[in-house]
N, C-alpha and C positions, 0 to 999 in steps of 0.2 A: 939719529932716533927722533931728531923733530920733524923731520918731514916725515918722516911712517905715522909719528901721533895724527900730525896734522893731516895727512891723506884719509885716515883712515875714519878721525872723525868728521871732517868736511861730508866724505863716502857713508857713514851713516845717515847723516846730517840730509843728504841727496833723498837716502832709503825712506827715511822718515815722511821725507813730504812726497815721494811719489805712492806712498803706501796710503798718506790722506785723500788724496786725490784719487786716485783709484777706488775710494771706498763711497766717492758721490754717488747722487743715486739721479741715474737718464734720469729727465724733462722728456716725457709723453708728448706726438702732437698732436695738435690742433685737431677733432676732426672738421671737416668739412660741415657747414651751416647748410641747411634742408631751406629751398628758394619761399618767400615769404606767402604766396600763396595756395593755398587750402583744397582748389578746386583744379583736379584734374579731367581730360577727360582723351581722350583720341579722335580722329577724324574720322568720321564717319559718314553715310551719305544713304539719303530713304527716297526713293522716288514712287509716286504709287499714279497709275492712271485707270479712270474706273470710267467707262461710256457706257450706255445703254444704247437697247437696237433701235430706235427712234434719235436719237442724237440730242434727246434733252440736255444730258448730263454729263458731261466732257470734264472729269477732276485732274489735274495734274501738279504733284506737290512733290517739292525737294527742300530737302533738310540737310545743311552741309554743316556739322560741329567740329570744331577743332581745336585744337590749344588755344588759338588765340581768337578764332574767331564763328561765331555762329549765322548763320544763312538760311533764309528760305528763301522759295520762289515759289509759288502758285497760280496756277490760274484754274477756272471753275465757269461754271454758273453766273452770269451778269446777277439773276437773283437770288442769288446769297450775300450778296456784295453789304448789304446792310446788317445779314444776321455776322456778318464775320467782322464790321467797324463794332459794332456793341463787346463783341467780346472784346477787340481792344481797348474799347472808351473804359470798359468797368478797370483796367490797371491803369494803361496813361492817361486817361484824358479824354473830353471833346477836344475838338478842332472843328476847323469849319471846313478845313484842304486835305481831307484825309494824307493829312501828310504829321509823325508825331517822330521827330526827332529831341534829342537832348547834347548836347556837346561840356565839354569843362577843360576848360582854361585854351578854349578857339579846336580842341581836339573834338570830332564826332566821335561821339561813345556807341551812339545808334540810329538809325534810320525807318522808318517804316512810312512804306507808299502804301497806298491803293487805291486802287479807281474799279473801275466796274468792271468784275472779273478777273479783276489782279491783284498780287498783292505781293511782296519785294520790301526782305526786312534784311536786315544787319547791324548783327552786335560784334561791334569789338569788344572780347574780354579781356586783354590788355589794361583797358581805361575803365572796367565796369567792377562795384562789387561783387561778390557773392551774391547777395539777394538779387541782386538789377539781373545776373545771367539765369539766378533759378527761376525768377516771376518772367523774362524773357524764354526762357527755354518750355515752361508749364503750358501761357499762353499759346504759345504755338503747336505744342503737342494737340492742345485742346482746339485748336480750330484745324489741324490736321484731321481729330478724330473727327470734328463736325462736314467736313468736306466727306471723308470719307465713305459717312455710315446715310450721310442725308440722299 
């Protein structure tokens, strides 16, 4: 009889412990954190060629905008170079060599090269802040409009 009583007590204690464990609230999983960058874009490319019948105006503009890079290539009439240079200088300052660059910890953030009738520019978005990205995009949209409508 003592054994039956011991077995019954052990059984009741086991049931009581199991009942306590069964009532615990499950802990929900931690949701994933979003990326730090607030600037998102998709890959796009714009190309425009304009020519006049007498051949004076020949404009070719290519803008490639992806998540990690903003790239511009343009060829245009040499007489438009000075106005393009002025637009770039308004944003990035004056330079004697018509080359604007910025580096951070030895890595190139952007490079703009202007020569007579040619423009090349690249911005590496993963190294730039959102304000710089917007300045870059606004500047080259303005230059695109100027070259296309002149």
